[in-house]
Each structure stands twice: as structure tokens, then as C-alpha cells.
C-alpha positions in Angstrom: -15.8 -18.1 -42.3 -13.1 -18.1 -39.6 -14.1 -19.9 -36.5 -14.5 -18.1 -33.2 -12.7 -19.7 -30.3 -13.5 -19.1 -26.6 -11.1 -20.0 -23.8 -10.6 -19.7 -20.1 -7.6 -18.8 -18.0 -7.9 -20.6 -14.7 -5.6 -19.6 -11.9 -5.5 -21.3 -8.6 -2.8 -21.2 -5.9 -0.6 -19.1 -8.1 -0.7 -21.6 -11.0 -2.5 -21.8 -14.4 -4.3 -24.7 -15.9 -3.2 -25.9 -19.3 -4.3 -28.8 -21.4 -2.0 -30.8 -23.7 -3.4 -31.4 -27.2 -3.9 -34.8 -28.7 -4.9 -33.6 -32.3 -2.4 -34.6 -34.9 -1.4 -31.1 -36.1 -0.8 -29.8 -32.6 0.0 -33.0 -30.8 1.8 -32.4 -27.5 1.4 -28.7 -27.5 -0.2 -26.9 -24.5 -3.3 -24.8 -24.7 -5.9 -23.1 -22.6 -9.2 -25.0 -22.1 -10.8 -23.6 -25.2 -12.8 -24.5 -28.3 -15.0 -23.3 -31.1 -18.2 -21.4 -30.4 -21.2 -23.4 -31.7 -24.0 -22.0 -33.9 -26.4 -20.0 -31.7 -24.2 -20.1 -28.7 -22.7 -17.0 -27.0 -19.0 -16.7 -26.7 -19.3 -16.7 -22.9 -21.4 -19.8 -22.9 -18.9 -21.5 -25.2 -16.0 -20.7 -22.8 -17.9 -22.2 -19.8 -18.9 -25.3 -21.9 -15.3 -25.9 -23.1 -14.0 -25.7 -19.6 -16.5 -28.4 -18.6 -15.8 -30.6 -21.6 -12.0 -30.3 -21.6 -11.1 -30.3 -17.9 -14.4 -31.4 -16.1 -14.6 -28.1 -14.1 -17.6 -25.9 -13.6 -16.4 -22.3 -14.0 -17.8 -18.8 -13.6 -16.4 -16.1 -15.9 -14.9 -13.1 -14.0 -14.2 -11.0 -17.0 -12.9 -10.8 -20.6 -9.1 -10.6 -20.8 -8.9 -9.7 -24.5 -9.7 -10.7 -28.1 -6.8 -12.0 -30.1 -6.9 -12.0 -33.9 -4.3 -14.2 -35.7 -3.6 -13.6 -39.3 -6.7 -13.3 -41.5 -6.8 -17.0 -42.2 -7.0 -17.9 -38.5 -9.7 -17.8 -35.9 -10.6 -15.0 -33.5 -9.9 -16.0 -30.0 -11.7 -14.6 -26.9 -9.9 -15.2 -23.6 -11.8 -15.0 -20.3 -10.6 -15.0 -16.7 -12.6 -17.6 -14.8 -12.9 -19.2 -11.4 -13.7 -22.8 -10.5 -17.0 -23.2 -8.9 -17.4 -27.0 -9.0 -16.5 -30.2 -10.8 -13.4 -32.3 -10.7 -10.3 -32.1 -12.8 -10.6 -34.8 -15.5 -10.2 -34.7 -19.3 -11.4 -36.7 -22.3 -8.5 -38.9 -23.2 -9.5 -39.1 -26.8 -8.9 -35.3 -27.2 -6.4 -34.4 -24.5 -3.1 -36.0 -23.4 -2.8 -34.2 -20.1 -4.1 -31.3 -18.0 -1.7 -29.7 -15.5 -1.1 -26.6 -13.4 1.9 -24.4 -14.2 3.5 -21.4 -12.5 3.9 -18.2 -14.6 7.6 -18.8 -14.6 7.2 -22.4 -16.0 4.9 -21.0 -18.7 7.5 -18.4 -19.6 10.0 -21.1 -20.0 7.8 -23.3 -22.3 6.6 -20.7 -24.8 7.8 -22.9 -27.6 5.5 -25.7 -26.3 2.4 -23.6 -26.4 -0.1 -24.0 -29.3 -0.4 -20.3 -30.0 0.8 -16.9 -28.8 -2.6 -16.0 -27.4 -2.1 -18.4 -24.5 1.0 -16.7 -23.2 -0.4 -13.3 -24.0 -3.7 -14.0 -22.0 -1.8 -15.3 -19.0 0.7 -12.4 -19.1 -2.1 -9.8 -19.2 -3.7 -11.5 -16.2 -0.4 -11.6 -14.3 0.3 -7.9 -15.0 -3.1 -6.9 -13.7 -2.8 -8.6 -10.4 
């Protein structure tokens, strides 16, 4: 069974929050705050939980951006637009190297440093709707 991933796109002051991966296969690559949906958990609840676990922020989902399906062997990724409603930016150093805010232009220039296409696609869709 392919895992289901839920992630949030957080935009504040014209910048987007990304986390830098520490896992061996994706070390140093940037990702959205995202992770696998647990058994019995809704996709929306997973997105909110992952934001809290990965960046220490309490978020409220605004809406679904899209669903991204990589090749059949990969996971289905659900991207949500979210807003920060509490918490403080901090990350688990055993999982994440860094968490930083980037402008859309900066993200465009670092596409090769993103973990997967869905990150750029999610952010682009949000940019184009505003």
C-alpha cells in the first residue's frame, strides 16, 4: 500500500515556510511541513499534526490546494493551504536540519533543492490564485 502524505503550505509576510530534511535519502533537501497519515486519522488532521510536529506551529487549514500522485510506486500527497494560529517556530533536530521562510522567487531558484515536484507545484498554485 502506498502511503498517503499530508502537508501544509504556510505563507506569512509574502514568504513560504520550508523544512530541510535530515533523513539519509533526502538529506539537505527542502520540503513542506508534511508526513504520513496515521491509521484512523483524517488527512486534514494529519496535516495539522505534522505542522505541529515538524515546525512547532498550530495551524488552521484554509482549504485544499490539490492532490498530487507521483508514479504508481510513490505516495499520494495532499497539500493544504493553512494559516498559523499559535505556537512558536521550532523543529525536532533529530528529523529536521532547518526551517526557514523563502520568497516565491527564492523557491523558483532552488527547484533542484526541493524534495519533490509537489512542493513547488503547491506553492505555485497558491501564488497564482492570489
